[in-house]
N, CA, C and O atoms as CSV, one atom per row, in Angstrom:
chain,resi,resn,atom,element,x,y,z
A,1,ALA,N,N,-114.614,-19.373,183.663
A,1,ALA,CA,C,-114.482,-18.199,184.815
A,1,ALA,C,C,-113.532,-17.493,185.063
A,1,ALA,O,O,-113.568,-16.876,186.127
A,2,ALA,N,N,-112.184,-17.316,184.043
A,2,ALA,CA,C,-110.769,-16.860,184.250
A,2,ALA,C,C,-111.400,-15.313,183.855
A,2,ALA,O,O,-111.315,-14.273,184.508
A,3,ALA,N,N,-112.045,-15.554,182.577
A,3,ALA,CA,C,-112.760,-14.053,181.688
A,3,ALA,C,C,-113.348,-13.230,182.724
A,3,ALA,O,O,-112.938,-12.081,182.886
A,4,GLY,N,N,-114.405,-13.786,183.542
A,4,GLY,CA,C,-115.142,-13.387,184.665
A,4,GLY,C,C,-116.548,-14.069,183.424
A,4,GLY,O,O,-116.928,-13.318,182.526
A,5,PHE,N,N,-117.004,-15.136,183.530
A,5,PHE,CA,C,-117.835,-15.884,182.309
A,5,PHE,C,C,-117.994,-16.462,183.264
A,5,PHE,O,O,-116.962,-16.885,183.784
A,6,ASP,N,N,-119.347,-16.777,183.983
A,6,ASP,CA,C,-119.519,-17.696,184.054
A,6,ASP,C,C,-121.212,-18.444,183.999
A,6,ASP,O,O,-122.389,-18.207,184.272
A,7,ASP,N,N,-120.262,-19.531,183.411
A,7,ASP,CA,C,-121.882,-20.035,181.895
A,7,ASP,C,C,-123.373,-20.869,183.602
A,7,ASP,O,O,-124.561,-21.162,183.473
A,8,ALA,N,N,-122.410,-20.946,184.969
A,8,ALA,CA,C,-123.798,-21.098,185.332
A,8,ALA,C,C,-125.292,-21.020,185.715
A,8,ALA,O,O,-126.296,-21.688,185.965
A,9,PHE,N,N,-124.713,-19.579,185.581
A,9,PHE,CA,C,-126.220,-18.643,185.134
A,9,PHE,C,C,-126.500,-18.880,184.041
A,9,PHE,O,O,-127.703,-18.628,183.980
A,10,ILE,N,N,-126.138,-19.248,182.996
A,10,ILE,CA,C,-127.739,-19.534,181.827
A,10,ILE,C,C,-127.717,-20.642,181.798
A,10,ILE,O,O,-127.985,-20.992,180.648
A,11,TYR,N,N,-127.418,-22.054,182.872
A,11,TYR,CA,C,-127.684,-23.401,182.878
A,11,TYR,C,C,-128.600,-23.209,184.162
A,11,TYR,O,O,-129.544,-23.994,184.251
A,12,ASP,N,N,-128.399,-22.017,185.431
A,12,ASP,CA,C,-129.378,-21.931,185.890
A,12,ASP,C,C,-131.789,-21.742,185.275
A,12,ASP,O,O,-132.982,-22.030,185.379
A,13,GLU,N,N,-130.297,-20.807,184.527
A,13,GLU,CA,C,-131.541,-19.500,183.710
A,13,GLU,C,C,-132.773,-21.330,182.976
A,13,GLU,O,O,-133.659,-21.923,183.592
A,14,ILE,N,N,-132.300,-21.573,181.760
A,14,ILE,CA,C,-133.180,-22.459,181.221
A,14,ILE,C,C,-133.702,-23.666,181.710
A,14,ILE,O,O,-134.535,-24.407,181.187
A,15,CYS,N,N,-132.743,-23.839,183.438
A,15,CYS,CA,C,-133.370,-25.473,184.425
A,15,CYS,C,C,-135.088,-24.709,184.816
A,15,CYS,O,O,-136.170,-25.285,184.695
A,16,ALA,N,N,-134.809,-23.061,185.370
A,16,ALA,CA,C,-135.599,-22.971,185.873
A,16,ALA,C,C,-137.152,-22.355,185.016
A,16,ALA,O,O,-137.102,-21.674,183.991
A,17,ASP,N,N,-138.175,-22.684,185.557
A,17,ASP,CA,C,-139.451,-22.411,185.287
A,17,ASP,C,C,-139.467,-21.354,184.366
A,17,ASP,O,O,-138.333,-20.890,184.491
A,18,PHE,N,N,-140.176,-20.535,183.331
A,18,PHE,CA,C,-140.777,-19.682,182.571
A,18,PHE,C,C,-140.853,-18.502,183.028
A,18,PHE,O,O,-140.324,-17.549,182.456
A,19,GLY,N,N,-141.751,-18.373,184.494
A,19,GLY,CA,C,-142.018,-17.417,185.302
A,19,GLY,C,C,-141.749,-17.474,186.237
A,19,GLY,O,O,-142.583,-17.165,187.087
A,20,GLN,N,N,-139.720,-18.131,186.857
A,20,GLN,CA,C,-139.487,-18.021,187.523
A,20,GLN,C,C,-137.466,-17.553,186.844
A,20,GLN,O,O,-136.438,-17.494,187.518
A,21,ARG,N,N,-137.615,-17.380,185.719
A,21,ARG,CA,C,-136.171,-16.753,185.418
A,21,ARG,C,C,-135.791,-15.650,185.875
A,21,ARG,O,O,-136.065,-15.225,186.998
A,22,ARG,N,N,-135.107,-15.078,185.018
A,22,ARG,CA,C,-134.675,-13.549,185.519
A,22,ARG,C,C,-134.427,-12.913,184.556
A,22,ARG,O,O,-134.144,-11.716,184.603
A,23,VAL,N,N,-134.499,-13.747,183.273
A,23,VAL,CA,C,-133.949,-13.177,181.943
A,23,VAL,C,C,-135.394,-13.362,181.360
A,23,VAL,O,O,-135.773,-14.533,181.339
A,24,PRO,N,N,-136.475,-12.199,180.769
A,24,PRO,CA,C,-137.551,-12.307,180.166
A,24,PRO,C,C,-137.277,-13.665,178.575
A,24,PRO,O,O,-136.283,-13.904,177.889
A,25,VAL,N,N,-138.082,-13.990,178.567
A,25,VAL,CA,C,-137.942,-15.521,177.456
A,25,VAL,C,C,-139.219,-15.326,176.256
A,25,VAL,O,O,-140.397,-15.417,176.599
A,26,GLU,N,N,-138.855,-15.077,174.961
A,26,GLU,CA,C,-140.229,-15.339,174.410
A,26,GLU,C,C,-139.792,-16.276,173.368
A,26,GLU,O,O,-138.800,-16.156,172.649
A,27,SER,N,N,-140.819,-17.406,173.380
A,27,SER,CA,C,-141.174,-18.162,172.417
A,27,SER,C,C,-141.357,-17.886,171.075
A,27,SER,O,O,-142.505,-17.532,170.807
A,28,LEU,N,N,-140.751,-17.927,170.350
A,28,LEU,CA,C,-140.954,-17.370,168.713
A,28,LEU,C,C,-141.210,-18.721,167.697
A,28,LEU,O,O,-140.737,-19.858,167.683
A,29,LEU,N,N,-141.863,-18.248,167.147
A,29,LEU,CA,C,-142.522,-18.891,165.514
A,29,LEU,C,C,-141.949,-20.621,166.233
A,29,LEU,O,O,-140.950,-21.235,165.854
A,30,ARG,N,N,-142.474,-20.859,166.813
A,30,ARG,CA,C,-142.633,-22.377,167.374
A,30,ARG,C,C,-142.751,-23.230,166.899
A,30,ARG,O,O,-142.096,-24.250,167.116
A,31,ASP,N,N,-144.038,-23.038,165.711
A,31,ASP,CA,C,-144.740,-23.265,164.435
A,31,ASP,C,C,-143.852,-24.051,163.700
A,31,ASP,O,O,-143.560,-25.247,163.680
A,32,GLU,N,N,-143.512,-23.072,163.117
A,32,GLU,CA,C,-142.940,-22.948,162.200
A,32,GLU,C,C,-141.192,-23.928,162.267
A,32,GLU,O,O,-140.496,-24.692,161.600
A,33,ALA,N,N,-141.223,-23.406,163.202
A,33,ALA,CA,C,-139.573,-24.125,164.043
A,33,ALA,C,C,-139.802,-25.763,163.239
A,33,ALA,O,O,-139.095,-26.268,162.366
A,34,GLN,N,N,-140.957,-26.284,163.854
A,34,GLN,CA,C,-141.211,-27.537,163.484
A,34,GLN,C,C,-141.115,-28.321,162.828
A,34,GLN,O,O,-140.810,-29.454,163.199
A,35,ALA,N,N,-141.402,-27.910,161.292
A,35,ALA,CA,C,-140.456,-28.521,160.393
A,35,ALA,C,C,-139.014,-28.875,159.867
A,35,ALA,O,O,-138.492,-29.918,159.473
A,36,VAL,N,N,-138.622,-27.685,160.010
A,36,VAL,CA,C,-137.179,-28.212,160.468
A,36,VAL,C,C,-136.737,-28.367,161.273
A,36,VAL,O,O,-135.554,-28.050,161.395
A,37,PHE,N,N,-137.371,-28.886,162.178
A,37,PHE,CA,C,-136.748,-29.797,163.394
A,37,PHE,C,C,-136.910,-31.400,162.624
A,37,PHE,O,O,-136.034,-32.156,162.206
A,38,GLN,N,N,-137.879,-31.491,162.636
A,38,GLN,CA,C,-138.062,-32.871,161.901
A,38,GLN,C,C,-137.541,-33.665,161.270
A,38,GLN,O,O,-137.530,-34.892,161.361
A,39,LEU,N,N,-136.763,-32.525,160.130
A,39,LEU,CA,C,-135.655,-32.904,158.546
A,39,LEU,C,C,-135.126,-32.909,159.468
A,39,LEU,O,O,-135.698,-33.833,160.046
A,40,TRP,N,N,-133.838,-32.284,160.634
A,40,TRP,CA,C,-132.884,-33.040,161.072
A,40,TRP,C,C,-133.008,-33.738,162.404
A,40,TRP,O,O,-132.013,-33.976,163.088
A,41,MET,N,N,-134.054,-34.017,162.716
A,41,MET,CA,C,-134.265,-35.475,162.992
A,41,MET,C,C,-134.183,-36.549,162.075
A,41,MET,O,O,-133.735,-37.600,162.533
A,42,ALA,N,N,-134.418,-36.530,161.232
A,42,ALA,CA,C,-134.409,-37.486,159.776
A,42,ALA,C,C,-133.217,-37.728,159.495
A,42,ALA,O,O,-132.855,-38.878,159.243
A,43,LYS,N,N,-132.463,-36.787,159.489
A,43,LYS,CA,C,-131.109,-36.747,158.878
A,43,LYS,C,C,-130.157,-37.687,159.566
A,43,LYS,O,O,-129.718,-37.560,160.709
A,44,PRO,N,N,-129.903,-38.634,158.719
A,44,PRO,CA,C,-128.686,-40.291,159.020
A,44,PRO,C,C,-127.477,-39.719,159.817
A,44,PRO,O,O,-127.057,-40.223,160.858
A,45,ASP,N,N,-126.762,-38.180,158.981
A,45,ASP,CA,C,-125.544,-37.674,158.726
A,45,ASP,C,C,-125.620,-37.109,159.407
A,45,ASP,O,O,-124.724,-36.295,159.185
A,46,LYS,N,N,-126.490,-36.595,160.983
A,46,LYS,CA,C,-126.383,-35.175,161.908
A,46,LYS,C,C,-125.396,-35.088,162.458
A,46,LYS,O,O,-125.097,-36.064,163.146
A,47,ILE,N,N,-124.792,-34.356,162.441
A,47,ILE,CA,C,-123.722,-34.188,163.948
A,47,ILE,C,C,-123.955,-34.441,165.360
A,47,ILE,O,O,-124.297,-33.383,165.890
A,48,LYS,N,N,-123.917,-35.330,166.130
A,48,LYS,CA,C,-124.743,-35.364,167.700
A,48,LYS,C,C,-123.463,-34.099,167.875
A,48,LYS,O,O,-122.392,-33.738,167.388
A,49,TYR,N,N,-124.483,-33.756,168.964
A,49,TYR,CA,C,-123.478,-32.511,169.859
A,49,TYR,C,C,-123.904,-33.091,171.644
A,49,TYR,O,O,-123.423,-32.507,172.614
């Protein structure tokens, strides 16, 4: 916030329904991403964020 950047806006956008967001969002490559996501989920040594 000291630099003039407030990430509360980003969190509000992420939590909002798609139709209520002020920034347009488009979902791309969802099906293709599933395989990569499954590999990550199965990775035993992943770093949990």
